[in-house]
A tleap script that builds the chain and sets N, CA, C and O, in Angstrom:
source leaprc.protein.ff14SB
mol = sequence {
  NMET ALA THR THR LEU LYS ILE LEU PRO ASN
  GLY SER MET LYS VAL GLU GLY ASP PHE GLU
  ILE LEU ASP ALA GLU GLY LYS PRO TYR GLY
  LEU GLY GLY ARG THR LEU VAL SER LEU CYS
  ARG CYS GLY ASN SER LYS ASN LYS PRO PHE
  CYS ASP GLY SER HIE LYS GLY TYR PHE GLU
  HIE THR PRO GLN ALA PHE ASP LEU PRO PRO
  LYS CLYS
}
set mol.1.N position { 146.526 -80.209 61.011 }
set mol.1.CA position { 145.361 -80.110 61.874 }
set mol.1.C position { 145.772 -80.397 63.316 }
set mol.1.O position { 146.423 -81.406 63.589 }
set mol.2.N position { 145.400 -79.529 64.222 }
set mol.2.CA position { 145.703 -79.707 65.640 }
set mol.2.C position { 144.946 -80.923 66.182 }
set mol.2.O position { 143.859 -81.251 65.707 }
set mol.3.N position { 145.524 -81.573 67.164 }
set mol.3.CA position { 144.872 -82.708 67.813 }
set mol.3.C position { 143.970 -82.189 68.927 }
set mol.3.O position { 144.374 -81.342 69.723 }
set mol.4.N position { 142.751 -82.702 68.974 }
set mol.4.CA position { 141.830 -82.361 70.058 }
set mol.4.C position { 141.341 -83.636 70.723 }
set mol.4.O position { 141.189 -84.674 70.079 }
set mol.5.N position { 141.100 -83.540 72.014 }
set mol.5.CA position { 140.497 -84.626 72.781 }
set mol.5.C position { 139.217 -84.067 73.378 }
set mol.5.O position { 139.239 -83.049 74.071 }
set mol.6.N position { 138.114 -84.726 73.111 }
set mol.6.CA position { 136.824 -84.265 73.628 }
set mol.6.C position { 136.234 -85.368 74.502 }
set mol.6.O position { 136.030 -86.491 74.040 }
set mol.7.N position { 135.961 -85.043 75.769 }
set mol.7.CA position { 135.378 -85.990 76.704 }
set mol.7.C position { 133.860 -85.941 76.519 }
set mol.7.O position { 133.225 -84.921 76.787 }
set mol.8.N position { 133.295 -87.043 76.063 }
set mol.8.CA position { 131.866 -87.086 75.766 }
set mol.8.C position { 131.060 -87.486 77.001 }
set mol.8.O position { 131.516 -88.310 77.795 }
set mol.9.N position { 129.878 -86.919 77.170 }
set mol.9.CA position { 129.039 -87.278 78.314 }
set mol.9.C position { 128.661 -88.759 78.263 }
set mol.9.O position { 128.252 -89.267 77.219 }
set mol.10.N position { 128.800 -89.439 79.389 }
set mol.10.CA position { 128.393 -90.840 79.517 }
set mol.10.C position { 129.016 -91.740 78.455 }
set mol.10.O position { 128.412 -92.732 78.047 }
set mol.11.N position { 130.212 -91.400 78.014 }
set mol.11.CA position { 130.795 -92.210 76.956 }
set mol.11.C position { 132.294 -92.068 76.824 }
set mol.11.O position { 133.023 -91.903 77.803 }
set mol.12.N position { 132.723 -92.137 75.590 }
set mol.12.CA position { 134.137 -92.229 75.252 }
set mol.12.C position { 134.844 -90.870 75.231 }
set mol.12.O position { 134.250 -89.823 75.492 }
set mol.13.N position { 136.126 -90.937 74.913 }
set mol.13.CA position { 136.929 -89.756 74.666 }
set mol.13.C position { 137.241 -89.752 73.173 }
set mol.13.O position { 137.865 -90.681 72.659 }
set mol.14.N position { 136.805 -88.704 72.483 }
set mol.14.CA position { 137.019 -88.586 71.048 }
set mol.14.C position { 138.345 -87.883 70.796 }
set mol.14.O position { 138.591 -86.791 71.309 }
set mol.15.N position { 139.205 -88.530 69.989 }
set mol.15.CA position { 140.503 -87.963 69.618 }
set mol.15.C position { 140.440 -87.663 68.127 }
set mol.15.O position { 140.118 -88.535 67.320 }
set mol.16.N position { 140.753 -86.416 67.767 }
set mol.16.CA position { 140.641 -86.011 66.366 }
set mol.16.C position { 141.843 -85.161 65.981 }
set mol.16.O position { 142.318 -84.339 66.765 }
set mol.17.N position { 142.326 -85.372 64.766 }
set mol.17.CA position { 143.429 -84.575 64.254 }
set mol.17.C position { 144.567 -85.449 63.784 }
set mol.17.O position { 144.357 -86.554 63.283 }
set mol.18.N position { 145.772 -84.944 63.950 }
set mol.18.CA position { 146.982 -85.651 63.574 }
set mol.18.C position { 147.578 -86.237 64.853 }
set mol.18.O position { 148.127 -85.493 65.666 }
set mol.19.N position { 147.484 -87.542 65.046 }
set mol.19.CA position { 147.934 -88.165 66.287 }
set mol.19.C position { 148.431 -89.577 66.021 }
set mol.19.O position { 148.210 -90.150 64.954 }
set mol.20.N position { 149.105 -90.114 67.017 }
set mol.20.CA position { 149.560 -91.494 67.021 }
set mol.20.C position { 149.218 -92.042 68.398 }
set mol.20.O position { 149.335 -91.324 69.391 }
set mol.21.N position { 148.798 -93.297 68.477 }
set mol.21.CA position { 148.502 -93.935 69.754 }
set mol.21.C position { 149.482 -95.092 69.918 }
set mol.21.O position { 149.601 -95.953 69.047 }
set mol.22.N position { 150.183 -95.095 71.060 }
set mol.22.CA position { 151.205 -96.096 71.327 }
set mol.22.C position { 150.786 -96.987 72.482 }
set mol.22.O position { 150.087 -96.548 73.396 }
set mol.23.N position { 151.224 -98.263 72.435 }
set mol.23.CA position { 150.979 -99.147 73.570 }
set mol.23.C position { 152.044 -98.893 74.645 }
set mol.23.O position { 152.885 -98.008 74.486 }
set mol.24.N position { 152.009 -99.657 75.724 }
set mol.24.CA position { 152.924 -99.444 76.848 }
set mol.24.C position { 154.388 -99.625 76.464 }
set mol.24.O position { 155.273 -99.091 77.133 }
set mol.25.N position { 154.650 -100.369 75.400 }
set mol.25.CA position { 156.026 -100.591 74.945 }
set mol.25.C position { 156.458 -99.589 73.884 }
set mol.25.O position { 157.579 -99.660 73.379 }
set mol.26.N position { 155.567 -98.652 73.543 }
set mol.26.CA position { 155.894 -97.637 72.550 }
set mol.26.C position { 155.597 -98.045 71.119 }
set mol.26.O position { 155.973 -97.340 70.183 }
set mol.27.N position { 154.924 -99.180 70.936 }
set mol.27.CA position { 154.564 -99.637 69.590 }
set mol.27.C position { 153.262 -98.956 69.161 }
set mol.27.O position { 152.315 -98.883 69.944 }
set mol.28.N position { 153.210 -98.455 67.920 }
set mol.28.CA position { 151.998 -97.767 67.465 }
set mol.28.C position { 150.880 -98.733 67.083 }
set mol.28.O position { 151.120 -99.800 66.518 }
set mol.29.N position { 149.653 -98.331 67.405 }
set mol.29.CA position { 148.472 -99.040 66.910 }
set mol.29.C position { 148.302 -98.683 65.440 }
set mol.29.O position { 148.543 -97.540 65.050 }
set mol.30.N position { 147.894 -99.636 64.629 }
set mol.30.CA position { 147.620 -99.375 63.221 }
set mol.30.C position { 146.244 -98.750 63.077 }
set mol.30.O position { 145.231 -99.439 63.201 }
set mol.31.N position { 146.201 -97.474 62.821 }
set mol.31.CA position { 144.929 -96.742 62.782 }
set mol.31.C position { 144.336 -96.663 61.384 }
set mol.31.O position { 143.262 -96.089 61.204 }
set mol.32.N position { 145.013 -97.227 60.394 }
set mol.32.CA position { 144.459 -97.274 59.043 }
set mol.32.C position { 144.156 -95.912 58.458 }
set mol.32.O position { 143.197 -95.766 57.699 }
set mol.33.N position { 144.959 -94.907 58.795 }
set mol.33.CA position { 144.761 -93.571 58.244 }
set mol.33.C position { 143.669 -92.754 58.905 }
set mol.33.O position { 143.365 -91.651 58.451 }
set mol.34.N position { 143.071 -93.276 59.976 }
set mol.34.CA position { 142.001 -92.534 60.657 }
set mol.34.C position { 142.536 -91.253 61.291 }
set mol.34.O position { 143.651 -91.217 61.812 }
set mol.35.N position { 141.723 -90.212 61.236 }
set mol.35.CA position { 142.027 -88.958 61.917 }
set mol.35.C position { 141.028 -88.705 63.043 }
set mol.35.O position { 141.010 -87.625 63.634 }
set mol.36.N position { 140.195 -89.708 63.337 }
set mol.36.CA position { 139.223 -89.627 64.424 }
set mol.36.C position { 139.018 -91.032 64.982 }
set mol.36.O position { 138.695 -91.959 64.240 }
set mol.37.N position { 139.208 -91.187 66.291 }
set mol.37.CA position { 138.907 -92.441 66.980 }
set mol.37.C position { 138.269 -92.101 68.316 }
set mol.37.O position { 138.398 -90.979 68.805 }
set mol.38.N position { 137.582 -93.070 68.904 }
set mol.38.CA position { 137.010 -92.918 70.240 }
set mol.38.C position { 137.689 -93.912 71.161 }
set mol.38.O position { 137.776 -95.102 70.855 }
set mol.39.N position { 138.171 -93.413 72.295 }
set mol.39.CA position { 138.849 -94.249 73.275 }
set mol.39.C position { 137.914 -94.561 74.435 }
set mol.39.O position { 137.125 -93.718 74.863 }
set mol.40.N position { 138.018 -95.791 74.933 }
set mol.40.CA position { 137.174 -96.261 76.033 }
set mol.40.C position { 137.532 -95.558 77.337 }
set mol.40.O position { 138.709 -95.390 77.659 }
set mol.41.N position { 136.511 -95.149 78.081 }
set mol.41.CA position { 136.711 -94.601 79.429 }
set mol.41.C position { 136.077 -95.476 80.493 }
set mol.41.O position { 136.410 -95.345 81.671 }
set mol.42.N position { 135.161 -96.375 80.103 }
set mol.42.CA position { 134.422 -97.155 81.091 }
set mol.42.C position { 135.131 -98.449 81.481 }
set mol.42.O position { 134.864 -99.003 82.548 }
set mol.43.N position { 136.030 -98.935 80.631 }
set mol.43.CA position { 136.743 -100.176 80.919 }
set mol.43.C position { 136.040 -101.434 80.440 }
set mol.43.O position { 136.567 -102.531 80.622 }
set mol.44.N position { 134.863 -101.310 79.833 }
set mol.44.CA position { 134.103 -102.486 79.401 }
set mol.44.C position { 134.320 -102.883 77.950 }
set mol.44.O position { 133.876 -103.956 77.543 }
set mol.45.N position { 134.980 -102.064 77.164 }
set mol.45.CA position { 135.157 -102.353 75.748 }
set mol.45.C position { 135.938 -103.646 75.548 }
set mol.45.O position { 136.909 -103.907 76.259 }
set mol.46.N position { 135.517 -104.444 74.591 }
set mol.46.CA position { 136.246 -105.647 74.218 }
set mol.46.C position { 137.310 -105.315 73.182 }
set mol.46.O position { 138.022 -106.201 72.711 }
set mol.47.N position { 137.417 -104.035 72.827 }
set mol.47.CA position { 138.338 -103.553 71.804 }
set mol.47.C position { 139.248 -102.462 72.377 }
set mol.47.O position { 139.647 -101.543 71.661 }
set mol.48.N position { 139.578 -102.566 73.685 }
set mol.48.CA position { 140.396 -101.544 74.343 }
set mol.48.C position { 141.722 -101.370 73.616 }
set mol.48.O position { 142.294 -102.355 73.150 }
set mol.49.N position { 142.211 -100.178 73.509 }
set mol.49.CA position { 141.770 -98.970 74.187 }
set mol.49.C position { 140.639 -98.253 73.461 }
set mol.49.O position { 140.242 -97.161 73.869 }
set mol.50.N position { 140.118 -98.842 72.401 }
set mol.50.CA position { 139.092 -98.189 71.597 }
set mol.50.C position { 137.698 -98.510 72.125 }
set mol.50.O position { 137.462 -99.588 72.671 }
set mol.51.N position { 136.791 -97.574 71.957 }
set mol.51.CA position { 135.412 -97.717 72.415 }
set mol.51.C position { 134.634 -98.630 71.466 }
set mol.51.O position { 134.761 -98.524 70.246 }
set mol.52.N position { 133.825 -99.530 72.042 }
set mol.52.CA position { 132.929 -100.357 71.230 }
set mol.52.C position { 131.461 -100.154 71.604 }
set mol.52.O position { 130.597 -100.920 71.177 }
set mol.53.N position { 131.181 -99.120 72.401 }
set mol.53.CA position { 129.808 -98.807 72.791 }
set mol.53.C position { 129.337 -99.521 74.047 }
set mol.53.O position { 128.179 -99.370 74.435 }
set mol.54.N position { 130.207 -100.300 74.698 }
set mol.54.CA position { 129.819 -101.062 75.890 }
set mol.54.C position { 129.404 -100.191 77.065 }
set mol.54.O position { 128.793 -100.689 78.011 }
set mol.55.N position { 129.723 -98.904 77.027 }
set mol.55.CA position { 129.391 -97.989 78.128 }
set mol.55.C position { 127.896 -97.692 78.215 }
set mol.55.O position { 127.412 -97.266 79.264 }
set mol.56.N position { 127.171 -97.907 77.143 }
set mol.56.CA position { 125.747 -97.522 77.113 }
set mol.56.C position { 124.970 -98.187 78.250 }
set mol.56.O position { 124.941 -99.412 78.369 }
set mol.57.N position { 124.346 -97.358 79.074 }
set mol.57.CA position { 123.552 -97.837 80.201 }
set mol.57.C position { 124.377 -98.263 81.398 }
set mol.57.O position { 123.818 -98.711 82.399 }
set mol.58.N position { 125.700 -98.136 81.321 }
set mol.58.CA position { 126.575 -98.595 82.401 }
set mol.58.C position { 127.404 -97.462 82.999 }
set mol.58.O position { 127.595 -97.400 84.214 }
set mol.59.N position { 127.886 -96.587 82.162 }
set mol.59.CA position { 128.861 -95.565 82.566 }
set mol.59.C position { 128.211 -94.201 82.570 }
set mol.59.O position { 127.607 -93.794 81.577 }
set mol.60.N position { 128.331 -93.487 83.681 }
set mol.60.CA position { 127.771 -92.145 83.762 }
set mol.60.C position { 128.831 -91.155 84.214 }
set mol.60.O position { 129.476 -91.338 85.247 }
set mol.61.N position { 128.997 -90.115 83.432 }
set mol.61.CA position { 129.903 -89.030 83.798 }
set mol.61.C position { 129.552 -87.827 82.948 }
set mol.61.O position { 129.499 -87.916 81.722 }
set mol.62.N position { 129.314 -86.705 83.602 }
set mol.62.CA position { 129.037 -85.463 82.895 }
set mol.62.C position { 130.289 -84.599 82.976 }
set mol.62.O position { 130.566 -84.004 84.018 }
set mol.63.N position { 131.051 -84.526 81.881 }
set mol.63.CA position { 132.293 -83.763 81.926 }
set mol.63.C position { 132.051 -82.264 81.979 }
set mol.63.O position { 131.171 -81.735 81.300 }
set mol.64.N position { 132.843 -81.596 82.793 }
set mol.64.CA position { 132.842 -80.139 82.855 }
set mol.64.C position { 134.285 -79.690 82.994 }
set mol.64.O position { 135.003 -80.150 83.882 }
set mol.65.N position { 134.706 -78.796 82.120 }
set mol.65.CA position { 136.082 -78.316 82.141 }
set mol.65.C position { 136.367 -77.543 83.420 }
set mol.65.O position { 135.502 -76.848 83.952 }
set mol.66.N position { 137.607 -77.680 83.905 }
set mol.66.CA position { 138.050 -76.923 85.073 }
set mol.66.C position { 139.553 -76.716 84.948 }
set mol.66.O position { 140.220 -77.371 84.148 }
set mol.67.N position { 140.070 -75.800 85.748 }
set mol.67.CA position { 141.503 -75.524 85.754 }
set mol.67.C position { 142.185 -76.410 86.792 }
set mol.67.O position { 141.732 -76.510 87.932 }
set mol.68.N position { 143.268 -77.046 86.389 }
set mol.68.CA position { 144.067 -77.823 87.341 }
set mol.68.C position { 144.799 -76.881 88.282 }
set mol.68.O position { 145.105 -75.749 87.907 }
set mol.69.N position { 145.084 -77.327 89.496 }
set mol.69.CA position { 145.868 -76.477 90.402 }
set mol.69.C position { 147.293 -76.355 89.881 }
set mol.69.O position { 147.719 -77.168 89.061 }
set mol.70.N position { 148.033 -75.359 90.340 }
set mol.70.CA position { 149.421 -75.198 89.895 }
set mol.70.C position { 150.238 -76.456 90.187 }
set mol.70.O position { 149.984 -77.170 91.157 }
set mol.71.N position { 151.224 -76.708 89.327 }
set mol.71.CA position { 152.133 -77.832 89.534 }
set mol.71.C position { 152.948 -77.601 90.798 }
set mol.71.O position { 153.321 -76.468 91.103 }
set mol.72.N position { 153.221 -78.668 91.527 }
set mol.72.CA position { 154.017 -78.565 92.760 }
set mol.72.C position { 155.483 -78.691 92.454 }
set mol.72.O position { 156.311 -78.629 93.362 }
savepdb mol mol.pdb
quit
């Protein structure tokens, strides 16, 4: 299954598929076999990098896809 990242309105980033999440030292988080997790975008989660719902009523962002400019 391909990995997808979906930026949710006013909330988290949903990661789904076959993936691994590593910390800054390259150590993997124990995901317990999950193929779907939500990552925090607001910075308020007490369970970072994972979302705990703390964004509700605090974080606003309406994602819209766009093309990045060419690499320099």
